[in-house]
C-alpha positions as CSV (number, residue, x, y, z in Angstrom):
1,M,-192.4,70.6,-44.3
2,N,-190.9,67.1,-44.3
3,T,-187.6,68.8,-43.5
4,K,-188.5,70.9,-40.4
5,R,-189.3,68.4,-39.0
6,R,-186.2,67.0,-39.6
7,K,-184.4,69.7,-38.4
8,M,-186.2,70.2,-35.3
9,A,-185.4,66.4,-35.0
10,I,-182.0,67.1,-35.2
11,R,-181.5,69.9,-32.9
12,A,-183.6,68.7,-30.1
13,I,-180.9,65.6,-31.1
14,V,-178.2,68.3,-30.6
15,V,-179.4,70.0,-27.2
16,L,-180.0,66.6,-26.0
17,I,-176.7,65.6,-26.2
18,L,-175.5,68.5,-24.9
19,V,-177.1,68.5,-22.3
20,L,-176.5,64.4,-21.1
21,D,-172.2,66.0,-22.4
22,G,-172.9,68.8,-19.5
23,A,-174.0,66.4,-16.8
24,L,-171.5,63.6,-17.6
25,V,-168.8,67.0,-17.5
26,A,-170.6,67.3,-14.2
27,V,-170.6,64.0,-12.8
28,N,-167.2,63.5,-13.5
29,F,-166.1,67.3,-12.0
30,R,-167.8,65.9,-8.4
31,L,-166.2,62.4,-8.8
32,S,-162.9,63.0,-9.1
33,N,-162.9,65.9,-6.2
34,S,-164.3,63.0,-4.0
35,P,-161.9,61.3,-1.4
36,E,-160.8,58.2,-2.6
37,A,-159.1,55.9,-0.5
38,T,-155.6,55.9,-1.1
39,T,-152.9,53.4,-0.6
40,E,-151.7,54.6,2.4
41,Q,-155.4,54.8,3.4
42,L,-155.7,50.8,2.2
43,R,-152.5,50.0,4.2
44,Q,-153.9,51.7,7.5
45,L,-157.3,50.5,8.1
46,R,-156.1,46.9,6.7
47,R,-153.4,47.3,9.6
48,K,-156.3,48.1,12.1
49,R,-158.7,45.2,11.0
50,D,-155.9,42.8,11.5
51,F,-154.6,44.6,15.4
52,M,-158.9,43.8,15.9
53,A,-158.6,40.6,14.7
54,A,-155.8,39.8,17.4
55,D,-157.2,41.3,20.2
56,I,-160.3,39.1,19.4
57,R,-158.2,36.2,19.2
58,R,-156.4,37.8,22.5
59,A,-159.8,37.5,23.9
60,V,-161.2,33.8,22.8
61,E,-157.9,32.2,24.4
62,I,-158.3,34.5,27.6
63,R,-161.6,33.2,27.8
64,K,-161.0,29.5,27.0
65,S,-158.4,29.9,29.6
66,L,-160.8,31.6,32.6
67,P,-161.0,27.9,33.9
68,D,-157.8,27.4,35.0
69,V,-157.3,30.7,36.5
70,E,-160.7,30.1,38.5
71,A,-159.0,27.6,39.7
72,Q,-155.4,28.6,40.3
73,T,-157.3,31.6,41.7
74,A,-159.5,29.3,44.2
75,T,-155.9,26.9,45.1
76,F,-153.7,29.9,46.2
77,Y,-156.8,31.5,47.9
78,S,-157.3,28.1,49.9
79,K,-153.5,27.2,50.3
80,V,-151.5,30.5,50.7
81,L,-153.7,33.1,52.6
82,R,-154.5,32.5,55.8
83,P,-158.1,31.9,56.9
84,A,-159.7,35.8,58.9
85,N,-160.2,34.5,61.8
86,V,-156.6,34.2,63.1
87,G,-156.4,37.8,62.5
88,S,-153.4,40.0,63.0
89,S,-152.3,38.0,65.6
90,S,-150.6,35.3,63.6
91,V,-149.1,38.2,61.6
92,I,-147.6,39.4,64.6
93,A,-146.3,36.2,65.6
94,D,-144.9,35.1,62.7
95,L,-142.9,39.4,62.1
96,D,-141.9,38.7,65.4
97,A,-140.3,35.2,65.2
98,L,-138.5,36.6,61.5
99,A,-137.4,39.4,63.4
100,R,-136.2,37.6,66.6
101,D,-134.6,35.2,64.2
102,S,-132.5,37.8,62.0
103,G,-131.3,39.6,65.5
104,L,-133.8,42.5,65.5
105,Q,-135.6,44.3,67.5
106,I,-139.4,45.6,66.7
107,T,-139.8,49.1,67.8
108,S,-143.5,49.2,66.5
109,T,-146.1,47.8,64.6
110,N,-149.3,49.3,62.7
111,F,-152.3,47.3,60.6
112,R,-155.0,48.8,58.5
113,E,-157.3,46.5,57.8
114,K,-160.1,46.7,54.6
115,A,-162.5,44.8,52.9
116,V,-161.6,43.8,49.1
117,E,-165.6,43.8,47.6
118,K,-166.0,41.0,45.3
119,R,-162.6,39.3,45.9
120,G,-163.4,37.4,49.5
121,V,-160.7,38.4,51.3
122,E,-159.5,41.1,53.6
123,E,-156.8,43.5,52.7
124,V,-154.2,44.1,56.2
125,A,-151.7,46.9,55.3
126,I,-148.2,46.5,58.0
127,S,-146.1,49.7,59.2
128,I,-143.3,48.1,60.7
129,S,-140.3,49.6,62.2
130,M,-137.6,48.1,63.4
131,T,-133.7,47.8,64.4
132,G,-130.6,46.2,63.7
133,A,-127.3,45.8,62.3
134,Y,-127.4,45.7,58.8
135,P,-126.7,42.3,57.6
136,S,-129.9,41.4,60.6
137,L,-132.1,43.8,57.9
138,V,-131.0,41.5,55.1
139,S,-131.2,38.7,57.0
140,F,-135.2,40.1,57.8
141,I,-136.1,40.9,54.3
142,N,-134.9,37.4,53.0
143,G,-136.5,35.8,55.6
144,L,-139.9,37.2,54.2
145,E,-139.6,36.9,51.0
146,R,-139.4,33.3,51.7
147,S,-141.9,32.6,54.3
148,G,-144.2,30.6,53.5
149,S,-147.3,33.7,54.5
150,F,-148.2,35.5,51.4
151,Y,-146.6,39.5,52.3
152,L,-146.4,42.6,49.4
153,L,-143.7,44.9,50.1
154,D,-144.8,48.2,48.8
155,S,-142.0,50.4,50.0
156,L,-138.6,50.2,52.8
157,S,-136.4,52.9,54.1
158,L,-133.4,52.5,56.1
159,D,-131.9,55.3,57.9
160,S,-129.2,55.2,60.9
161,S,-129.7,55.6,64.1
162,T,-128.6,56.2,67.2
163,E,-125.7,53.8,69.4
164,G,-124.5,52.6,65.6
165,L,-127.6,50.7,64.3
166,L,-129.8,51.0,61.3
167,R,-133.2,51.7,61.8
168,L,-135.8,49.5,58.6
169,N,-138.9,51.2,58.0
170,L,-141.0,48.8,55.5
171,E,-144.7,49.2,54.2
172,L,-146.3,45.6,53.7
173,R,-149.7,44.2,53.0
174,T,-150.9,40.2,53.1
175,Y,-154.2,38.8,52.9
176,F,-156.6,36.8,54.9
177,R,-159.0,34.8,53.1
178,S,-162.9,36.2,54.4
């Protein structure tokens, strides 16, 4: 009986080893078919990480500089932008003086006002048409650039008119403190 038990024990051990071998083959097969991170994927992930770290550094620098930017903005608003109570009349006087000094004749001026929310300013879009000689038009645009007032030139178009003069159409914007 002793030998029968030994044979049974050996058979059981051999069956157990075969079952474990089969399990190891299955695990090995799964591992060989699972997606692994290749070197290129790792390089891309590192590059993304570096870009994100650079973005975070820039964000921290921006956050540190915000008080300076806010102070510069307040200075710009108070020194460069006119108060809203002076209104369009100051712009008309400014543009008339520039046109007169340049030798131009203003034929039409239109204003469109719009409040800019959360900024404490009012935007005024100005459409202006004038006629004159080319050197006068250049002089006007130069005066506009050098003006103490804040103007943004959005568009400019030139047409020839009768009498050998040119017609200048400008789209400008300016802002008032509210």
